[in-house]
C-alpha positions in Angstrom: 92.4 107.3 96.5 94.9 104.5 96.3 94.6 101.4 98.5 97.6 99.2 98.8 97.4 95.4 99.3 98.3 94.8 103.0 100.0 91.5 102.0 102.4 93.3 99.6 105.9 93.8 100.9 106.1 97.1 98.9 103.2 98.6 100.8 104.6 97.8 104.2 105.6 100.9 106.1 108.6 99.1 107.7 110.2 97.9 104.5 113.8 98.9 104.6 113.8 99.7 108.3 115.8 97.8 110.8 113.7 95.6 113.1 113.7 96.6 116.7 116.3 95.0 119.0 115.2 91.7 120.5 114.4 92.0 124.2 116.4 88.8 124.8 115.3 85.2 125.3 111.8 84.6 126.5 111.4 83.9 130.2 109.7 80.6 131.2 106.3 80.8 132.9 106.6 81.2 136.6 104.5 78.7 138.5 101.9 80.6 140.6 100.1 79.1 143.6 96.5 78.1 142.8 94.1 80.0 145.1 90.9 78.6 143.5 90.1 81.8 141.7 89.7 81.6 137.9 91.4 84.2 135.7 89.7 87.2 134.3 86.5 86.9 136.4 85.6 83.5 135.0 83.6 81.2 137.3 85.6 78.4 139.0 85.0 74.8 138.2 83.1 74.4 141.5 80.9 77.4 140.6 80.2 76.0 137.1 79.4 72.6 138.6 76.9 74.1 141.1 75.3 76.1 138.3 75.1 73.0 136.2 73.3 71.1 139.0 70.8 74.0 139.4 70.1 73.9 135.7 69.7 70.2 135.7 67.3 70.3 138.7 65.2 73.0 137.0 65.1 70.9 133.8 64.0 67.8 135.7 61.4 69.7 137.6 60.0 71.1 134.3 59.9 67.7 132.7 58.2 66.1 135.8 55.5 68.8 135.9 52.1 67.5 134.8 50.6 68.8 131.5 49.2 72.2 132.2 45.4 72.3 131.9 45.0 69.4 129.4 41.3 69.6 130.0 41.1 73.2 128.8 43.2 72.3 125.7 40.9 69.5 124.8 37.9 71.7 125.3 39.4 74.5 123.1 40.2 71.9 120.4 36.6 70.7 120.4 35.1 74.2 120.3 37.5 75.1 117.4 36.4 72.0 115.5 32.8 72.9 116.1 33.3 76.6 115.1 32.1 77.9 118.5 35.5 79.0 119.9 35.7 82.8 120.4 38.6 84.9 121.5 38.2 87.8 123.9 41.0 90.2 123.0 40.6 92.3 126.2 41.2 89.2 128.4 44.2 88.2 126.3 45.6 91.8 126.4 45.1 92.0 130.2 46.9 88.6 130.6 49.9 89.8 128.5 50.0 93.1 130.4 50.0 91.3 133.8 52.7 88.9 132.7 55.0 91.7 131.5 54.4 93.7 134.7 55.4 90.7 136.8 58.6 90.2 134.9 59.6 93.9 134.7 
């Protein structure tokens, strides 16, 4: 099988052919009235701004939330250091199952 270099002029299928007739001069863009809609289903600037505000508010709420169960974390660290921390796989599996079920 022979593969020709696409950059080569000798491999071009249109070498020696007459180019198609030009359709004429390009038309200038016609100004269209702006109706607030964005092209191709894209959100408008107002929609993007509203979404940005929602994301910012969620981010601030997450940052303002207190540390979750810091007392339990301290207790777990202490028990790990002492070698008395045990893991109940059934409880962990049940928690994972419930979390997945809530988000499905």
